[in-house]
C-alpha angles and dihedrals in degrees: 000000000000093000091051091046091051090050091051092050091049096049107027103041128057109259089228091057092047091052092048092051092046093054104032099034107028105026097037089041091060089049090050091053092050090050090048091052090051089052091050090054089052091049092248124143120216125121126238089234141008139220110228114198097201095187141352091221113118137170094212134062105208123186112253094020118143095206117107102209101172125112125006108353123236120226141173115255124235088253091053094050095045092048091050094050094045089051090052093049090055087060092046093255111141103158121089129178111212116204142142141138086316111335092201086070091061106106096212097046099114093042090056091052093047093048092055105043090152090066132071120228130201112199114203105205141164089234097240096119105056096122119151093267095052093044089052090051091052092051094045093049094054094187093084137089121183122217110201118206111228119157104196134315122317101293097044095039095049092044087066103027105032139272115300096015095110095053093046092050092048090053087054091051089055090058091048091051093047090055092046094239123167107243143152141202124241112208123186109210113221133177088253101049096033101110092045100049096047093049124110089238092058094051091046090050091064094040086059089050091056102256114152097193137027116204117201124206129180118233119255119196101232137130134048091308103036096172097201090187086077093062119122117243125228094253090052092050090054090047090048091056092049094044092052090057091050095046092048092061096049110037129067095229131090109251111204130195128177096203114071134046125221091279093052094252119143119258134197105198092199091054088053093048089242097135138357130197123240109205124216089259091054096259116153105225132179095240140342098271092051107070094185129116145161095196138043132206090253095064121106092022089300093304093151096180091055093044094052096038093051096042109122088189096058093042091046091051089057091053092044093054097040092053091057112030148344087228137058119319091195088067101031105036110019097152094047089047090055090050091052093048093049092048089052090054092229125185115240107227096174097096090235139056096290093161090056091049093054092044089056091055127105122231110261140176120277132186091283100109108170111199091015100074114145113197122217106268098191117081092216094060093041087056093048092048092053101041110031131057144268108324091029093040130251083183098127 
């Protein structure tokens, strides 16, 4: 598998883009993890990378999305984004996930990427904006990978994302492949698309399209239209874990999960302080689905390290989660989560009644599977889980 993956990287991706990713993403990512571990030993709180929701504007209305895209959109200013990235650099964090909404609708996107050529950016996008100009910009920048959200083949994807979305996204992937750009696919696993998205045929489909990594997420019932019928059952979660190990040994593509460490134990990155979410209003939130905050990036004269490190809310969230589960409190303990958030006097930055939505939820299974842990059985992925960050681990 590794030899075939190396051959694909050598022949399907521009050598310049591979070198950029190797240095800015992998090498600097390992340095970021080492710096993070040193901070943890000192009792300091600051993540090795950040999610930046540049805007809540979006051209789609997907079921189960937590983004409120109605009315005048919110967005981070150039000053906000630069201050965030400079603060991260001071802590040796050079990887930033850009999302929204739809980040390709953010007017200053390419200026941000050009201003910070020493950083690596992952753009999570619905794939509707891969016209020739944008694909050219991605290739010229070099310090960018795009992660395209596709939740199954045409029927399953469009059932959640809208008619015609799958075909439009696939046309965009063709342009990315033609320009030898490093890109991946983000797939949300649901109870409905489960069998399809963990099949060999599904993985092979995106290998053929030129994707070099496939990033799996598990569906969470949040937002105005939570669609709890899409939730993944416990037996499916166990099967997902086992299927990932099988697929990793047989397909020349990197298969990423954010849920289990090298020993197969469940992980909540937010509870470890691995990554926080900056909302389009500047709110500092535990993770993307939880649009709640007590601080913003403009507090303490934009001293982001001080604001995060001194946040009783973010530190308290870690304690709250770790006392209850290694998994996801949104799924497992929704009512207790609401009580904690109300006691912390959080601000709701969702644009809707997000607390009421969570309170109306029913406890469900998450990826915390005590007694059913399945350790990584491939040395390559054990190494990645221990040495790199977030999706590939850093959980040692």
